N, C-alpha and C positions, 0 to 999 in steps of 0.2 A: 487791694482787690482780695474779695473771698475766693480760695480754691475749692474745688469740688474733686471728687471721685466717682468717676464711670460707673451707674449700675450694672452696665453688660459687661463691661472687661474688665474695671478696677483701676483704671488708667487714671493716675493725679494726674488735674490741670488747673489754672486759673476755670473761673468759673463762665460756662457757655450753654448755649442752646444745645449743640454737638459735642460729641465726643470727638476729640482730634486726632484719636488713634484707631476708633471702630467704625465712625461715623453713622452713630445712631441718632437719631431727635429724642434728647433727653425726657420730652414733655410727651411722646407718644409713648415711650419704654414704661414710663412710670403708669402710665394712664391702663395698658394694656397688663401691665406687673397689679394683680393683687393686694399683695403683701407689701408692706409701707417697706421701703429703702432709702437708708440714708446717705445723700448723696453729695451734701455740703459739707464743708468743713468751714466753720466760722472763725476758728482761729487763726489768728494775723501770724504769721512768721516770726518768729524774734529775732532783734536784731542779732546782728555778725553768723548768725548758723543759716544762711542759705534759705534756702526754699521752708523751712521748719521741719526736715526730716530730724526724726528722733535719731541721735547717735549714741545716746547711753547700749538701747538694747544690743544696736552693730557690734559696738565696742566689748560687752560682754560675750557676744557670740564669739569674735574672733579670740579672744583673751582662751575662750572654754576650747576651741579649735586647735591653736597653738599650744592649750597642754596638752592637750589629747594627743599632739604629733610628738610633743616632746618625751610624752608618758611612752609610746608605743615605740619609738626610736629608742628606748631605753636612754632617758636624759637622766643625768646625774648633777648636785647641786654642786660639784668641785669645779673649778675653772679648768681652761683646755690648757695644754702645758705650752707653755711660752718658747720654749727651743724646739719643739717639732709639733709644725702645723696639723692639725688635724685635717683628713683629705673625707673626702666622701663616704671612701669603704671602711675609713677607721674608726666610725663613727655606728655601726651597724653591729647588731647582734648575732650571735652566731646561724642563728635560720636564716637571719636577711642576707648575711654572706653567702650560706651555702647557694642560696637564690642567684646570687652574683655569679658566682664563682660556676653554675649550671648554666647560666645564659651566656657567659665568656665561652665556655664549651661550648652548647650550639650555633654560637657565633662564628667559632675558630670551624667549625666543622663544615659549617655553609661554607663557607672562603674556600678550605683545600676542595671540597664536592667542583664548589663554581670554575675553578683554576683546572681540576682535571678536565671539568667537563670542556672547556674551550682549548685544553691542550689535545686532548684527544678527537675533536671535531675538525682539526687541521690536517693537512693531507701529509705531513712531517714536523713532529713536536721538536720545540726548540733541544737543543742539545743539553742546555745547560741552564740553571738558576739565571744565568744574566739573560738569555734567550728570553726572559719573562720581560722583563724588561722593555723589550722590542714588542710585546703584545699590548703593554701599555700606552709604547708609543703607536701604535697601529688603532688603536679606541679598543681592542676588545676584552682588556681586565683595566685596571685603575689602579693605580699608585697603592691606596687603601687595601685593594686588594688582596696585596701580597704580605702584608702587616697583619700578625694575628693579633684577639685583644690583647694579649699582655704586652705587645711592642717590639715584639720580634719577626722575623721576619719570615714566611712562611718557606719551606725548607721544597725541593724540588731535586730531584734525578731524573737520568732517563740511561737504561741498560738496554745495548743493541744484542741483539743474538745474532747469532750464525750458524750455518750447518740446519741442522737435523732439526734444533730449536726454532729456528727462525721459522720454519713452514706452520709452525703451531702459534708462536709470538714472535713477533719479528722484536719488537719494541716492548719495555716494560718501563712504563711510566710511573715514580711515586711522588707523590705531592702528601706533605704532611706538616702540623704543627707540632712543637716539644710539649704545646701543654702546658700547664699550670705551674709546673717544676721548672721550666726550661730546659730539660735535660734530654738529648735525645736517646732513643732505645730503652724508656721505661715506660711503664700500663699506662700512665697518660695520656702516652703522642695521640693524635689523633689525627688517623692518617686514611686519605681517601680509598676506598675499594677498587 
């Protein structure tokens, strides 16, 4: 049986009086259109190729896209190391790695701010980092919230003030990530204000 392309929407289907996709009556559409429209495909599908869709152009497009992605991601002709498997981050060029690092910093800062916001909304903040686990049990935070993008726990401490200082600020809550270097007290620490 012959196939056709709907002159209105371009849908490919078996020969019919009506388009199975847009519902137009082919004869009426052609009569209204002054320009000749090629609507029938007379070529029968080749055996073994399904509906006769040309596969070669599709393969060329896929090869071009794959080659472009390989080029943009800094691909090389050298085989990957057998002793050390490549991670997603190990194949990035320096500009891409900087972008990934910035995304991780942003994610860590978001987690730190979320934790501090939840803690400050409580009547009494947890006294230590273990208390944050109770906030997970209560459904106020998730276990993932307590881990920074580098796989380390978010740091948490509470300082209780007494005397005159307690009148100004009775409690100081510090929530932070150690940042990319993993060391506390360095310039890359991400501290909630």
